[in-house]
N, C-alpha and C positions, 0 to 999 in steps of 0.2 A: 527470205532465205536466212540461214544462219551465216553471219559474216562478221569478221572482226573489223571494227571501224575506228579503233583508237589503239595505238601501240602502248605497251606497258611502260610506265614511267618509274615506278618504284618497285624494286625487287631485291631479294637477299640471295647471295650466292657464296660459295667458298672463295676465300682469298687466294690469289696466286702471286708469284714473284713479280708479275707485271703491275701489281697494285701497290708496290712499295712506296712510291712517291705520294700517291693519293692517301694512303693510310697515315704516312708521316705528316702530311699536310693537315689532315684532320686532327691528329694527336696534338700538333703544335697549336692549332686553333682552339682546342678544348683546354689544354693544360699549360700552354705557354712553352716557349722554346726550351727553357731549362728543365722542365719535367716531362717533355714529350718523349715518346719512343723513338729510338734511332733506327735507321735502316737495318743495322746489324741485328738488333733485337727482333724486328719483324721478320727478317729473313730466317733467323733461327727458329722462330715459332712455326713458320710455314714449313720449313724443311723437316722439323721434328715430328709435326703432327698436322699434315695438310688438311685432314678431314675436320679438324677442330677449330679452324680459323674462318670467320665469316665477315663479309662486308655488306652493307646496304647501299644500293645505288639509286639516286634520284636523277633520272636522265643519265648523263655520263659522269656525274659527280659522286664521289664516295661521301656519304653522309652518316654512316654508322659503321662501327667496328666492334667485333667480339673476338676474344682470344681465349682458348681453353687448352688444357692438357690433362692427361690421365695420371693418376697417382694412387698409391695405396690409401685406403680410407683411414687406416690407423694413424697415418701421418697427417692427413688433411683435417681430421677432426680433433687433433691436439692443438693447443695454443701455438701460434706461429706469427711471424711477421711477413709482410708482402715480399720483402727482399729474400728471406729465407726460402719461402715456398716456391717462388717463381725463379729463383737463381738470378735475381737482379733484372728480371724482365726477359730473360732469354729462354725460359721454359725448358731448361736443360734437365729438370727433374722429371720430365715426361717418362712414364713407365707404361709401355703397351700392355704389360701384364697386371697393371693396377686394376682396382675395382670401382673407382669413383672419378667423376669428371670435376676438375677444378676450374672455376671461372676466374681468370686473372684480369680480364679487362672487358668493359663495355663502355663505349663512348658514342655520343650522338652530336652531330652538328647542331649548335644552339639555334641556328636559323631555320631548322626544319623540325623543331619540336612541335608536337601536336599531330604528327603523322604516325604516331605509335611505332616508331622505328625501334625503340628499346624493347617493346613488346614482341616485335618480329624476331629480334635477335635472341631474346630469351626463349621463344618458341623453337628456334633452330637448335639451341642448346639442348632443350628437352627431347626433341626428336632424335638428336645424335645420341643422347644418353640411352634412350629406349632402344634405338637400333643396335647399339653396341652392347646392350644387356648389362649396363653398369648399375651399380647400387643406387646412385643418385648424383647430385651436383652439390658442391661445397664452394663457398667463397667468403671473402671478407667484404662487407658492405659499408660504404661511406655513410657518415652521419652529418651532412652538410649544414644542418640547422643547429647542431649541438653547441658550438662555440658561442653563438649568440645567446642561447638560453643559459649557458653556464655563467656568462658574464652578467646577464640580466637577473637571473633567479638563483644562481649558485647551485644549479642542479648537478648532481653526480651523473656520470655517463649511464649508470644502471637505472637511475631515476628517469632520465630522459627517454631511454628505450622503453621503459614501462609505460610512460605517459603517451608516447607515440602509439604503442601497441593498443592502449586503451582508448585511442582516438581523442585524448585530451590535448595533445599537441600534434602538429602536422610536420612531417618530414617527407618531402617528395620522394626521396630515394628509398628510404626504409618502408614507407607506405606502399610504394610500387612493388617492392619485393614481397611483402606480406600478401598483397592481393594476388600475386602470381604463385602462391602456394608454398613459398619458402618459410621455414620456421627458424626461430632464433635458438641456437644451441649454446651460445656463450658470448662473451665480450673479449675482443682481441685488443690488448694494450700495445701501444707503440707499433701498431700494424704498418702505418705509413706516416712517419713523423713529419714529413713535408706537407701533409694534409692539415693545414691550420684550421679550416672550417670544421673538421671533425676532431680537432685537437689530438690527432694521431690515433684516435680510437676507430674501431670497426666492429660491426656486428658480425658474429660468426654464424653464417646462414647455411641451411641445408634444405635441399628438395629431395624427397624420396621417390624413387622409381617404383611404383606399386607393382609393376609387372615382375620386377626382380624378386620380390618377396612373396609372390602370389601362391607359391607351393607350400609355404610354411606359415603364412599369416593370412588372416581374413582380409580380402580386398576392402579398402576404405570406400565408403559410400561416395559417389560422385561420378565424374566423367570417366569412362573406361578408356584404357590406352588404345590408340589406333582408331578411335571412333571419329565420326564427323557429326558435329552438332548443327541441327537445322532448326530454324525458327520460321513460322508462318504467321503473317499478320492478317487477321480478319478485320479489314479496314472499313470504317464507317464513312461513307461519302456524306458530305454536309456542305452547307453554304460556307464559302471562304471570302475574305475581303480582298485578297491579293495573292499573287504568286508566292510571295514570301510567307504569307500566312499558311498556305498549303504546304510549303516545304518544311515549315516548323512542325506540322503534324506528322509528316513523314519522318523527319529527323528524330522525333520523340521515340518512335518505334525502333529505328536504326540504333539509337543510343542504348535502348534497353537490350536489344539483341546482342550488341557488342559487349555490353556490361556482363551479360551471361555467357560470354565467350563463344557465341555461335559462329560457325564458319560461313553459313548462308542465312540470309533473311529473304523471305519471299513475300511480295506484295500482289494484290489481285489484278485481274484484267480490268482495263478501262478506268482504273481508280483516279486517273488524272482528269477525268471529265468534271470533277469538282471545280476545276479552274474556271469553267464557263460561268459558274455562279458569281464570280467576282466582277463580271462585266455588267451586272444589274440590268439585264434585258432578257426578254423571252426569245429563245432561238428556235428557228425552224430546224428540222433535222439536217438539211443541207448546210445551213449556216453554222450549226453546232460543230459538225465534223470538220469543216474548213477552218473555223476559228481555233479549234483545239490544236490543229497542226502548227499554228504559229508559235506555240510554246515549246516545240520540240528541242531546239538548240539550247534554250535555257534549262530545260528539264534535264537533258543529257549532261550538260556541264555541271549542274548542281549535284546530281546523283553520283557522277564520276568522282567529284571532290569528296563526297560523303563516304564513298566506299574506301577511298584511300585514307581519309582522316580517321575513320572508325575501325579500320583494319578488318573489314568484313566484305564478303562477296554478296552483292545485292541482285536478286532477280526482280527487276523493276516492273513487275506486273505487265501491263501493256499500255501503249500510248499510240493513238492514231497519228500517222506521219505520211507526208507526201513522198512518193517515190516517182520522180518525174512529175507528171500531172495526175497520178493515180493515188488514191488513198489506201494505205495498207495498215492493218492492225499489227503493230510491232512490239515484241517483247525485247526490251533492252536489258542486257546483262552486264553489270558493272563489277569487275574483279578488283580485289583489294590491291593488286599490284599496279593498277592504272589502266589495264586493257578494258575496252568497251566492245561488246559484241551485240548483234541483233539477230532475232529470229522472227520472221514474219509468220503470221497465222496462215496456215495453208487453206483452211476451209472456213470462209465467212458463213455465218448462219443466214438463213433466209431473211430474218429481220435486218441484219447488218447490210445485206445486199439491197433490200428494199428501201430502208430509211436513209442509209448513209452511202449507198453506191460503193460499198467496200469491195475490194478485190483481194484474192488470195495470193500468197507467195508460191514459189515454185521450187524451193530448195530447203533441205532439212539436214543439218549436220550437228555432230556433237561439239561441245565447247570444252576446250582443255582448261582445267582449273588447278589450283594447288592441292585440291582434294580429289583429283581424278577427273575423267571425262563425265560431263553431264549433258542432259537433253532438256529442252523446253518445248512443251506443247500447250498452246493457248486454248483453254476452254474446250470448245467443240472439237478441236483436233484430237483430244484424248478419247473421243468416241470412235476413232478410226484405228483399229489395232495394228494396221500396217505401219503407221507412223512410229509408234513406240517400238515395234520390232525392228524397223530401219535404224533407229537410234541405238537399240541394244546391240544390233549387229556391228555397229561402229564402236562399241565398247562402253556405252553409257551404263552406269550402275545406279545412278540417281536421276529421276525424272521430276521436273517441276511443272506444275499445272496451275497457272493463274486463271481464275474464272470469274465470270459475272453472269448470274442467273436471276431472273425476275421472280420465279415462283418455285415451289417445292419440286414439282416434276422435273423442271430443268436442272435443278441442283442434283437430284437423284441420278439423272443420266450421267452427269459428270462424276459423281461420287462412285457409282457402281462400276462405270467403265474404268476409272482410275484404279480401283481395287483389282479389276481384272487384269489391267496392264502390269500391276505389281506381281500377280500370280503367274501369268503366262510368260513373262520375261525374267522372273526371279530378280526383281529390282525394287528399289525403294521409290515411292511416289509421294510427293508433297504437294498438297493443294492449298490455295489461298483464295478466299472469296470476298466479295463486296457485300456490305450490309448498309442500311440507311437509305436515304433518298436525297435527290438534288432538286430543289424548286426550279421551275422554269427551264429545265433541260429535258427535251423530249426523249423518250425511250430510256430514261434513267430514273423513272419515277418510283419503282418499287424494286426490292431485292430480297433474295433469300439465300442464306449460306450457312454451312457448317464446314469449317476447314479441317483437314486431316493430314497426318503423316502416316503413310501406309507401308506395310511390309509384306513380303510373301507369307503364305500360311504354311509354316513348318515349325519343327521343334525349336530351332535357335531364335525364333522371332517372337514378337509380341502376341499376346493372346488376342484372338479374333483378327489378327493381321493389322491391328491399329496401334501404332506407337504413341500417338497423341491425337486428341480430338477436342475441338472447340465447342462451346455451347452455341446453339442455333441463334443467329440474328443478334449477336452481341459483339461489340468491338472488343477484341482481345488479341493476345499473342500466345502461341503454343510452341513448345520445344520438344525435341527428341534427339537422343544420341543414336546414330546409326553405324553399326559395325560393318564395314565393307568386306572384311574377311569372312563374315557369316554368309554373305552372298556367294563367294567363291566356293565355300564348303557345300552350301546347299545345291549349287549347280553341279557339283561333282559327286556328292554323296547323299543328297537329300532324299526324303521319302519318295518324292517324285522329282523328276529332272526335266521340267518342261522345256527349258531353253536348249538343252543338249539332245533331247529325244525327238526333235523334229525330223520329219521324213523329207530330207533334202532331195531324195529321188522322186518325190511326188509333187512338191510345191516349193516356192520361194517367194521372198519379197524383193522385187527388183525396181529400182528407181529409174524412170524412163528419161529424165532430163538431166 
């Protein structure tokens, strides 16, 4: 069944007055008591612009803080100091009729660095900017590596910025901002005199909201506003030496997907059976399936940490697990906020029943994510249209299908049925398959796969209904940006409206348990 098995650990939300103590404690920890924000400052920021203040929580502890306000772009893009533009930290220059968002603060608990908290806070700022239809985001960015380079090499601030931009020198803060799509529009002198590491300098940074200018300028090539980026891994199973060796292979693809700013990365069905090759013995089918279940807790823990660390939602293929004394083929879904869900395969194949005594699950539910509700159908389940319709009726707009097929006919069944699910439910369907072989593991000796990201077939979508396609039987990763608004438009105004034109007076999909 689809079931949440781990609560969310890390998430970002709007700050409230109840968070004053926690934000002040974080500010003191990051900047020291003399430079920290006071409760009066934080209270003023929240009172003036509650929608623009964010905190990151890890468990019950505030580990990140971002403060913003709206101002006229003519003011924000001129030279200024931090004290002038922020009114001494009180954000009293907030102007609801302004056209640009000013970022006055981002701080992260140093003990939680590596969880991409800064990235999450920056993403919230961008979403706010787009939602409020503002021109973009402006701020003054610190240069914490500059003082050291100025003393060592006598670099001017302009020379230091140029060297970092050309990747000749490294500055963690400026490098992070450039990777996030911000551009340098100038150098701010005496921006924050107390910032000795930056020698008072700051880079004048700006991010442009492409949607704001789309009516007058050509949209820049790249990710479209409001889209969801999906990555599918066509994973090659191979002999591994240890659990750690296997997880390194998995992390390689998670790292790539995260680096390309994907919201989801999908792995294939049963890809964890590679772990059996580390035991250096030939398994009978019964031994193989019971031995692989022993890795469940380690696998779930490692993937959960990876989703949080790389700030990406992971559809963890599937992994055989014991439910009581019964073996189920379970797809674990690891959300970047820390939640872990599981979806049992409903229909084991005849082979899985015969060789592994596999049993099917009995429940099927959507999983709520930060990109909307999703559904997961494991391989053979995609060949039963009732299941996808059941998920679509619950609100799913994206369906993920991890699969494992041994030859081309099996692959084509999954491929054609998945495309049909996309058309009949007017939803996106992403498939990820296994390639390669595993020595000494029965029933995993050959594989055939071509992974796809599929769309409905109508004018707003990809030609042939295929947003991305992998080469056959080659280990690779594919990406596609999927616009959820296009689905809503297609369902209401498309050339055909399969999802809405159903004859509810004649038939329905009804779950009996």
